[in-house]
C-alpha positions in Angstrom: -205.8 49.7 -73.7 -204.2 51.4 -70.7 -202.0 54.5 -70.9 -198.8 52.6 -70.4 -199.6 50.1 -73.2 -200.5 53.1 -75.4 -197.2 54.9 -74.6 -195.2 51.8 -75.5 -197.0 51.7 -78.9 -196.2 55.4 -79.5 -192.6 54.8 -78.6 -192.5 51.9 -81.1 -194.0 54.2 -83.8 -191.3 56.8 -83.1 -188.6 54.1 -83.5 -189.6 53.1 -87.1 -186.7 53.2 -89.4 -186.4 55.6 -92.4 -188.4 54.4 -95.4 -186.7 51.8 -97.5 -187.2 51.4 -101.2 -189.3 48.3 -100.8 -191.5 50.2 -98.3 -191.9 53.0 -100.8 -193.1 50.6 -103.4 -195.5 49.1 -100.9 -197.0 52.5 -100.1 -197.3 53.2 -103.9 -199.2 49.9 -104.2 -201.5 50.9 -101.3 -202.1 54.3 -102.9 -202.9 52.8 -106.3 -205.4 50.4 -104.6 -207.0 52.9 -102.3 -207.4 55.7 -104.9 -208.7 53.2 -107.5 -211.3 52.1 -105.0 -212.3 55.7 -104.3 -212.6 56.5 -108.0 -214.9 53.5 -108.4 -217.0 55.0 -105.6 -217.5 58.2 -107.6 -219.6 56.1 -110.1 -222.2 55.1 -107.5 -225.2 57.3 -106.8 -224.4 57.6 -103.1 -220.7 58.4 -103.9 -221.9 61.3 -106.1 -224.1 62.6 -103.3 -221.3 62.4 -100.8 -219.0 64.5 -103.1 -221.7 67.1 -103.7 -222.6 67.4 -100.0 -219.2 67.5 -98.4 -216.7 69.0 -100.8 -216.9 72.4 -99.2 -216.4 71.2 -95.6 -213.2 71.3 -93.6 -210.8 68.5 -94.5 -213.2 67.5 -97.2 -210.7 65.4 -99.0 -210.1 63.1 -96.0 -213.9 62.7 -95.4 -214.8 62.1 -99.0 -212.0 59.7 -100.0 -212.6 57.5 -96.9 -216.3 57.3 -97.7 -215.8 56.6 -101.4 -213.3 53.8 -100.8 -215.5 52.1 -98.2 -218.6 52.2 -100.4 -217.0 50.0 -103.0 -215.7 47.2 -100.7 -212.6 47.2 -103.0 -209.8 48.6 -100.9 -207.1 46.6 -99.1 -207.1 45.6 -95.5 -205.1 44.0 -92.8 -204.6 40.2 -93.0 -205.5 39.7 -89.3 -208.7 41.7 -89.3 -207.8 45.2 -88.5 -210.1 46.4 -91.2 -209.6 48.4 -94.3 -206.5 50.2 -93.0 -205.8 52.3 -96.1 -209.2 54.0 -95.8 -208.2 55.6 -92.4 -204.6 56.5 -93.1 -204.1 57.6 -96.7 -207.0 60.1 -96.8 -205.3 62.0 -94.0 -201.9 62.2 -95.8 -203.6 63.3 -99.0 -205.8 65.9 -97.3 -203.0 67.5 -95.3 -200.7 67.5 -98.3 -203.5 69.4 -100.1 -204.3 72.0 -97.5 -201.2 72.5 -95.3 -198.2 74.5 -96.5 -195.7 72.2 -94.7 -192.1 71.9 -95.9 -189.9 68.8 -95.6 -192.8 66.5 -94.6 -192.3 62.8 -95.5 -195.9 61.8 -96.2 -194.7 58.3 -97.1 -193.2 57.8 -93.7 -196.2 59.3 -92.0 -198.5 56.9 -93.8 -196.3 54.0 -92.6 -196.7 55.2 -89.0 -200.4 55.3 -89.5 -200.6 51.8 -90.9 -198.5 50.5 -88.0 -200.8 52.1 -85.4 -204.1 51.1 -86.9 -203.0 47.6 -87.7 -201.6 46.9 -84.2 -204.7 48.4 -82.6 -207.1 46.5 -84.8 -205.3 43.2 -84.6 -205.3 43.4 -80.8 -209.1 43.8 -80.4 -210.4 41.7 -83.3 -212.4 39.5 -83.5 -213.4 40.3 -79.9 -214.8 43.7 -81.1 -217.0 42.0 -83.6 -218.1 39.1 -81.4 -218.7 41.1 -78.2 -220.0 44.3 -79.5 -220.9 43.8 -83.2 -218.6 46.7 -84.4 -216.4 47.0 -87.4 -212.6 47.5 -86.9 -212.2 50.0 -89.8 -214.2 52.8 -88.1 -213.5 51.8 -84.5 -209.7 51.8 -84.8 -209.5 54.3 -87.7 -209.3 57.4 -85.4 -206.0 56.0 -84.0 -204.5 55.5 -87.5 -205.6 58.9 -88.7 -204.2 60.6 -85.6 -200.9 58.8 -86.0 -200.5 60.0 -89.6 -201.4 63.6 -88.7 -199.2 63.5 -85.6 -196.2 62.5 -87.7 -197.0 65.1 -90.4 -197.1 67.8 -87.7 -193.8 66.5 -86.3 -195.2 65.7 -82.8 -192.9 64.4 -80.2 -193.7 61.3 -78.1 -195.7 63.1 -75.5 -197.8 65.0 -78.1 -198.4 61.9 -80.2 -199.4 60.0 -77.1 -201.9 62.6 -76.2 -203.3 62.7 -79.7 -203.7 59.0 -80.0 -205.4 58.9 -76.5 -207.8 61.5 -77.6 -208.4 59.8 -80.9 -209.3 56.5 -79.1 -211.7 58.4 -76.9 -213.4 59.9 -80.0 -213.8 56.6 -81.9 -217.2 56.3 -83.7 -218.4 53.1 -82.1 -221.1 51.8 -84.3 -222.5 48.2 -84.0 -224.9 48.7 -87.0 -224.9 46.4 -90.0 -222.7 47.8 -92.8 -225.6 48.4 -95.3 -227.1 51.0 -92.9 -224.0 53.2 -93.2 -222.9 52.6 -96.8 -220.6 49.6 -96.1 -219.3 51.5 -93.0 -218.4 54.5 -95.2 -219.9 57.1 -92.9 -218.4 55.8 -89.6 -215.0 55.5 -91.4 -215.2 59.1 -92.6 -216.1 60.2 -89.1 -213.1 58.3 -87.7 -210.7 60.0 -90.1 -212.1 63.5 -89.2 -212.0 62.7 -85.5 -208.4 61.5 -85.8 -207.4 64.9 -87.3 -209.4 66.8 -84.7 -207.7 64.8 -82.0 -204.4 66.0 -83.3 -205.6 69.6 -83.4 -206.9 69.3 -79.8 -203.6 67.7 -78.6 -201.7 70.6 -80.1 -203.9 73.1 -78.2 -203.4 71.1 -75.0 -199.6 71.0 -75.4 -199.6 74.7 -76.1 -201.7 75.3 -72.9 -204.5 76.9 -75.0 -207.0 74.8 -73.1 -207.0 72.9 -69.8 -206.1 69.2 -69.9 -208.6 66.6 -68.7 -207.1 64.3 -66.0 -206.4 60.7 -67.1 -207.5 61.5 -70.7 -205.5 58.5 -71.9 -207.5 56.0 -69.8 -211.1 57.1 -70.3 -211.9 56.1 -73.9 -213.1 52.6 -73.0 -215.7 54.1 -70.7 -217.7 55.2 -73.7 -218.8 51.5 -74.0 -220.6 51.2 -70.7 -220.8 47.9 -68.9 -217.7 46.4 -70.6 -214.1 46.0 -69.6 -211.2 47.3 -71.8 -209.8 44.9 -74.3 -206.4 43.2 -73.6 -204.7 45.3 -76.3 -201.2 45.6 -77.7 -199.5 42.3 -77.2 -197.9 41.9 -80.6 -195.5 39.0 -81.3 -192.0 39.6 -80.1 -190.8 39.8 -83.7 -193.0 41.0 -86.5 -192.6 42.7 -89.9 -194.0 46.2 -90.7 -197.8 46.2 -90.9 -197.7 47.2 -94.6 -196.4 43.8 -95.4 -199.3 42.1 -93.7 -202.1 43.3 -96.1 -204.5 41.7 -98.5 -205.7 43.3 -101.7 -208.9 42.7 -103.6 -209.3 41.7 -107.2 -213.1 41.9 -106.8 -215.3 44.6 -105.2 -216.9 42.3 -102.6 -216.2 41.0 -99.1 -213.0 39.1 -99.1 -214.7 36.1 -97.5 -216.3 35.5 -100.9 -213.1 35.7 -102.9 -212.1 32.0 -102.6 -215.5 30.9 -103.8 -215.5 33.4 -106.7 -212.0 32.3 -107.8 -212.7 28.6 -107.5 -215.9 29.0 -109.5 -214.1 31.0 -112.2 -211.4 28.4 -112.3 -214.0 25.7 -112.9 -215.7 27.7 -115.6 -212.5 28.4 -117.4 -211.8 24.6 -117.7 -215.2 23.4 -118.8 -218.0 24.5 -121.1 -221.1 24.5 -118.8 -224.8 24.6 -119.4 -226.7 25.6 -116.3 -229.3 23.0 -117.1 -226.8 20.2 -116.9 -225.9 21.2 -113.2 -227.7 19.1 -110.6 -226.3 21.2 -107.7 -223.2 23.0 -106.5 -221.6 22.3 -103.2 -219.4 25.1 -101.7 -217.0 24.1 -98.9 -215.3 26.9 -97.1 -214.4 28.0 -93.6 -216.7 28.8 -90.7 -215.5 32.4 -90.7 -216.4 32.9 -94.4 -219.8 31.2 -94.0 -220.7 33.4 -91.0 -219.8 36.5 -92.9 -221.3 35.8 -96.3 -222.9 32.4 -96.4 -226.5 33.4 -96.9 -228.7 34.8 -99.7 -230.3 38.2 -99.2 -233.9 37.8 -97.9 -235.5 40.5 -100.0 -236.8 41.0 -103.4 -235.0 44.2 -104.4 -231.2 43.9 -103.9 -228.7 46.6 -103.2 -225.1 46.3 -104.4 -224.1 45.7 -100.7 -226.5 42.7 -100.5 -224.6 41.2 -103.5 -221.2 42.0 -102.1 -221.8 40.0 -99.0 -223.5 36.9 -100.4 -221.3 34.0 -101.3 -224.0 31.9 -102.9 -225.3 34.9 -105.0 -221.8 35.6 -106.3 -221.0 31.9 -107.1 -224.3 31.7 -109.0 -223.5 35.0 -110.8 -220.1 33.5 -112.0 -221.9 30.4 -113.2 -224.2 32.6 -115.2 -221.1 34.1 -116.9 -221.2 37.6 -115.3 -218.1 39.6 -114.3 -218.2 40.4 -110.6 -218.0 44.2 -110.9 -220.7 44.2 -113.5 -223.1 42.1 -111.5 -222.4 43.8 -108.1 -223.0 47.3 -109.3 -225.2 47.0 -112.4 -227.4 43.9 -112.1 -230.9 44.4 -113.3 -233.9 43.0 -111.5 -234.1 40.2 -114.1 -230.4 39.3 -113.6 -231.0 39.3 -109.8 -234.0 37.0 -110.2 -232.2 34.5 -112.4 -229.1 34.4 -110.1 -231.1 34.2 -106.9 -233.4 31.4 -108.3 -230.4 29.3 -109.3 -228.7 29.9 -106.0 -231.8 29.0 -104.0 -232.4 25.8 -105.9 -228.9 24.5 -106.5 -226.2 26.2 -104.4 -225.4 24.6 -101.1 -223.0 25.9 -98.4 -221.1 23.8 -96.0 -218.3 24.4 -93.5 -214.9 22.9 -94.3 -212.7 22.5 -91.2 -209.1 23.7 -91.5 -206.3 23.6 -88.9 -204.6 26.5 -90.8 -205.8 29.9 -89.8 -204.3 31.4 -92.9 -206.7 29.4 -95.0 -209.8 31.0 -93.5 -211.1 32.3 -96.8 -210.0 29.5 -99.0 -212.8 27.4 -100.7 -213.6 24.2 -102.6 -216.4 24.2 -105.2 -217.9 20.8 -106.2 -220.2 20.8 -109.2 -222.5 17.8 -109.5 -224.0 17.2 -112.9 -227.2 15.5 -113.9 -225.2 12.7 -115.6 -223.4 11.8 -112.4 -220.1 13.5 -113.1 -218.5 15.7 -110.5 -216.0 18.5 -111.1 -213.9 19.9 -108.2 -212.1 23.3 -108.0 -210.1 24.3 -105.0 -208.5 27.6 -104.0 -206.6 27.5 -100.7 -205.4 31.1 -100.8 -207.4 33.6 -102.8 -205.5 35.9 -105.2 -204.6 39.1 -103.3 -204.1 37.4 -100.0 -200.7 37.5 -98.2 -200.0 34.0 -99.5 -201.0 34.8 -103.1 -200.2 38.5 -103.4 -201.1 41.0 -106.1 -198.0 42.6 -107.7 -197.4 46.3 -108.4 -198.3 45.5 -112.0 -201.6 43.9 -110.9 -202.5 46.9 -108.8 -201.5 49.3 -111.6 -203.8 47.4 -113.9 -206.6 47.5 -111.3 -206.2 51.3 -111.0 -206.1 51.8 -114.8 -209.2 49.8 -115.3 -211.1 52.1 -113.0 -209.3 55.3 -114.0 -210.1 54.9 -117.7 -213.8 55.2 -116.8 -213.5 58.1 -114.4 -210.4 60.3 -115.0 -209.8 59.3 -118.7 -206.7 60.7 -120.2 -205.4 61.7 -116.8 -205.0 58.1 -115.8 -201.3 57.7 -116.9 -200.4 61.0 -115.1 -202.0 59.8 -111.9 -200.2 56.5 -112.1 -196.8 58.2 -112.7 -197.3 60.5 -109.6 -198.4 57.6 -107.4 -195.5 55.3 -108.4 -193.1 58.2 -107.7 -195.0 59.2 -104.5 -195.3 62.8 -105.6 -197.7 63.5 -102.7 -198.3 67.2 -103.4 -199.0 66.5 -107.1 -201.2 63.5 -106.2 -203.3 65.5 -103.7 -203.7 68.4 -106.1 -204.9 66.0 -108.8 -207.4 64.3 -106.5 -208.6 67.6 -105.0 -209.2 69.1 -108.5 -211.1 66.1 -109.6 -213.3 66.3 -106.5 -213.9 70.0 -106.7 -214.7 69.8 -110.5 -216.8 66.7 -110.2 
C-alpha cells in the first residue's frame, strides 16, 4: 500500500454518508454478536486470566474485549476474508466511550468508518497474506481499523487520519504463528487494537508538533516484512456497498469453514433416527478452501477447544453422536473426545467438491452410507449466517441472550435494550462495570 493509495482510502472514508436507519440496525447486530462472543469468552479459563491480568491497564476494555471475542471463534467477520472485523473496531468505540469525556461523538458512524477501513484493507491483501506469509488478517489489518475508529472519534481531518492510519499500518502485529499458540489469534488482535489507538495518539502529537515527524512514514510499514514486496492493495470494485453489509455471522463457535458440514449433518440427523452402529461410513464433500482450513483430525491425545473448533471431521462426528456444538467444543470430556475421534478416524472421509461459484466456498454435502446399502444425502450450499443465508436481528438477539443468561443474568435484557438503541455510553459503562467486578 503506497501513500497515494492510502490517501485515497482515507478520503473515501471521510466521504461516507450520515448513518442511515438500516445501518444503525446493522451496527446493533454487530454489537450484539461481538459482545455475546466476548461474554462467552469470560467463561473460559484463559478468558478469566486475561481479565484478571489486564483490567487495570490503559485502554483495558479495548484489549480485553478483543481478546475475549477472538478466544471463542464466535464473532462475525468479513465475507471476503478480511478477518473478524468486529474484534478490531467495536472494542475501540466501547473503550473510548468509557474513558473519554467527549461530547457530540457519533460512535455508530465511527464504527462504520472502522469497518470500511479494515474490510477494504483485509480484502485487498487476502488470501495473499495467508498464502505468502502465513499471517491472519484479523491482527494484521486490525491496527488500521482501530486507528480509523479512533481517528473519527477524535474528529481528525483527512491529513491527521492519513497519518494515523499510516502509523497504524507500520505498527501491525505481524504474526505467522498458528492460531492455537496465541489463543485463536486473541493476543495479536488485542495488540492490534491497542497499537491502533496508540497510532492515533502519536499522530495527534505529530500534528501538534510535539515530536518530529519521520520522513516518508506512510510508505515504510511494508519494510517490517523484509525480503517481500508490498501487496497490490486498495483496488475495490468501482461500485460496492458499505462493508457492514458484506459480513458473515456465526451460529456455532467454530471456524466458519466447518459450518456447512455441521449444518448438513444436523439436517440429516433431524430427518432420520440414526444408530451409529448402522453407519458404514460418512463422506463429506466440501470446497478446497474448507478442506485446507479444517479438513483434518487433531493429531494428539489431549484436545484443546481450539483443536475441536478447527476440525471438520471431529465436529461432524460430534453431531452424529448427538452433541450440541458449543457443548462439545468447550466442555468435551476425554471420554467424549475419544469416542468422537475414534468414529471420525474409522468412518468419516473428506473429499474436495469442485465449485465454480466462489460464494459457495464453505458449502458442503454430507453422504451417509449405511451397512444395509442405503445412502442418505444432505446438502447445504450456503451455511446459515453467510451473506446468502443471513442471520436476522432476532437471530442475533437470541444468540446474545443465550450467552448473556449464563454470564450477566438479569442484566441481559437491559444490555439488549441499550445495544438495540445504540446507547454507547450506557453500553460501555455496563461492559466496564462487568469487567471490573468480574
